[in-house]
C-alpha positions as CSV (number, residue, x, y, z in Angstrom):
1,M,77.4,78.3,-59.1
2,K,80.5,80.4,-58.8
3,I,84.0,78.9,-59.2
4,H,86.8,81.0,-57.7
5,L,90.3,81.1,-59.3
6,E,92.9,82.6,-57.1
7,R,96.1,83.4,-58.9
8,E,99.8,84.0,-58.2
9,Y,101.7,85.8,-61.0
10,W,105.3,84.8,-61.9
11,P,107.5,85.6,-64.9
12,G,107.3,82.1,-66.2
13,G,103.5,81.8,-65.9
14,T,100.5,82.2,-63.7
15,N,99.5,79.5,-61.1
16,G,96.1,79.3,-59.6
17,T,93.8,77.4,-57.3
18,L,90.2,76.6,-58.1
19,T,87.6,76.5,-55.3
20,V,83.8,76.2,-55.0
21,E,82.5,77.4,-51.6
22,D,86.0,77.1,-50.0
23,F,86.4,73.5,-51.3
24,K,89.5,73.1,-53.4
25,I,88.7,71.5,-56.8
26,G,92.0,71.8,-58.5
27,Q,94.9,74.0,-59.7
28,T,95.5,75.9,-62.9
29,I,98.3,77.2,-65.1
30,E,98.2,80.1,-67.5
31,R,100.6,82.4,-69.4
32,P,102.1,85.3,-67.4
33,W,100.2,88.6,-67.1
34,K,101.2,90.8,-70.1
35,R,98.4,93.4,-69.9
36,N,95.8,91.2,-71.6
37,Q,97.7,91.0,-74.9
38,Q,96.0,88.5,-77.2
39,N,97.7,85.0,-77.3
40,V,100.5,85.9,-74.9
41,S,98.8,87.0,-71.6
42,C,96.5,85.5,-69.1
43,I,93.1,87.2,-69.0
44,P,92.2,90.0,-66.6
45,E,90.8,89.4,-63.2
46,G,87.0,89.5,-63.2
47,I,83.9,87.5,-63.3
48,Y,83.1,85.5,-66.5
49,P,80.3,83.1,-67.5
50,L,81.4,79.6,-68.5
51,V,79.7,77.6,-71.3
52,K,80.1,74.2,-72.9
53,R,81.9,74.2,-76.3
54,Y,82.8,71.6,-78.9
55,S,85.7,71.7,-81.4
56,E,87.4,69.1,-83.4
57,K,90.7,69.9,-81.7
58,W,89.5,69.8,-78.1
59,D,86.3,67.8,-78.3
60,W,84.0,69.0,-75.5
61,H,85.6,71.7,-73.3
62,I,84.8,74.9,-71.5
63,E,84.7,78.5,-72.9
64,V,85.3,81.6,-70.8
65,Q,83.0,84.3,-72.2
66,N,82.9,88.1,-72.1
67,V,86.6,88.6,-71.7
68,P,87.4,92.2,-72.6
69,N,89.1,92.5,-76.0
70,R,89.6,88.7,-76.3
71,S,87.7,85.8,-77.7
72,L,87.8,82.0,-77.7
73,I,89.4,81.8,-74.2
74,L,89.1,78.2,-73.4
75,I,89.7,75.9,-70.5
76,H,91.5,72.8,-71.9
77,P,94.3,70.4,-70.9
78,A,97.9,71.6,-71.1
79,N,101.0,71.0,-68.9
80,D,103.2,74.0,-70.0
81,A,101.5,77.4,-70.3
82,L,104.2,79.0,-72.5
83,K,104.3,76.1,-75.0
84,Q,100.7,74.9,-75.0
85,L,98.4,77.9,-74.2
86,E,97.5,81.1,-76.1
87,G,95.7,82.9,-73.3
88,C,93.6,79.9,-72.2
89,I,93.4,78.2,-68.8
90,A,94.6,74.7,-68.1
91,P,93.6,72.7,-65.0
92,V,96.5,70.6,-63.6
93,S,96.7,68.0,-60.8
94,R,99.8,69.6,-59.3
95,F,102.3,72.4,-60.1
96,T,105.8,71.6,-61.3
97,G,106.9,75.2,-61.8
98,E,105.8,78.6,-62.9
99,G,103.0,78.1,-65.5
100,K,103.8,74.3,-65.5
101,G,101.9,71.4,-64.1
102,S,101.2,67.7,-64.5
103,Q,98.3,65.4,-65.2
104,S,96.3,68.1,-66.9
105,K,93.9,65.7,-68.7
106,L,92.8,64.2,-65.4
107,A,92.3,67.5,-63.7
108,F,90.4,68.8,-66.8
109,E,88.1,65.9,-66.9
110,K,87.1,66.4,-63.2
111,L,86.5,70.1,-63.8
112,K,84.6,69.5,-67.0
113,E,82.3,66.9,-65.3
114,L,81.5,69.4,-62.5
115,V,80.8,72.3,-64.9
116,F,78.8,70.4,-67.4
117,Q,76.7,68.8,-64.7
118,V,75.7,72.2,-63.4
119,I,75.2,73.7,-66.8
120,D,73.0,70.7,-67.8
121,S,70.9,71.3,-64.8
122,G,70.1,74.8,-66.1
123,E,72.2,76.7,-63.6
124,E,74.7,79.4,-64.7
125,V,78.4,78.8,-63.9
126,L,80.6,81.8,-63.3
127,L,84.3,82.0,-63.0
128,E,85.6,84.7,-60.6
129,I,89.3,85.3,-61.1
130,R,91.3,87.2,-58.5
131,S,94.7,87.4,-56.9
132,Y,95.5,85.4,-53.8
133,P,94.9,87.9,-50.9
134,D,98.7,88.0,-50.3
135,A,99.6,88.0,-54.0
136,A,98.6,91.6,-54.9
137,L,102.1,92.8,-54.2
138,N,103.4,90.0,-56.4
139,L,101.4,91.3,-59.4
140,V,102.5,94.9,-58.8
141,Q,106.2,93.8,-58.6
142,F,105.7,91.6,-61.7
143,E,104.1,94.4,-63.7
144,Q,107.0,96.8,-62.7
145,S,109.6,94.3,-63.8
146,W,107.8,93.5,-67.0
147,M,107.7,97.2,-67.9
148,D,111.5,97.7,-67.3
């Protein structure tokens, strides 16, 4: 199964929409794009395998693997990317601003249930991250302003 994450990049954070076969399954928040810097940037666009992971802090959650120059990129609940994420991805029920959302625990549980069910059936789950088709200019403008 391939999950698509289409992003919009903003100075205050990155907002995205998750879909499977054109069916919307939720929204996400992440830190702003800062050239893949560890702990301060969202991860680069690309295709990444998802796996189940357990930790004492997050209980069962999702890990995004094979991210260039990064490790332990997780999908877990958070409602404010700048305050609660260090490069990870948080599902949210709705956006409340740039890199901000609400009801993340509810959105995360829905996504986790879907991903774990597919993984438990023996199928690979991939996450394809890309810009919204009309958001490519948004990223270029954001990168230019970030470099100034």
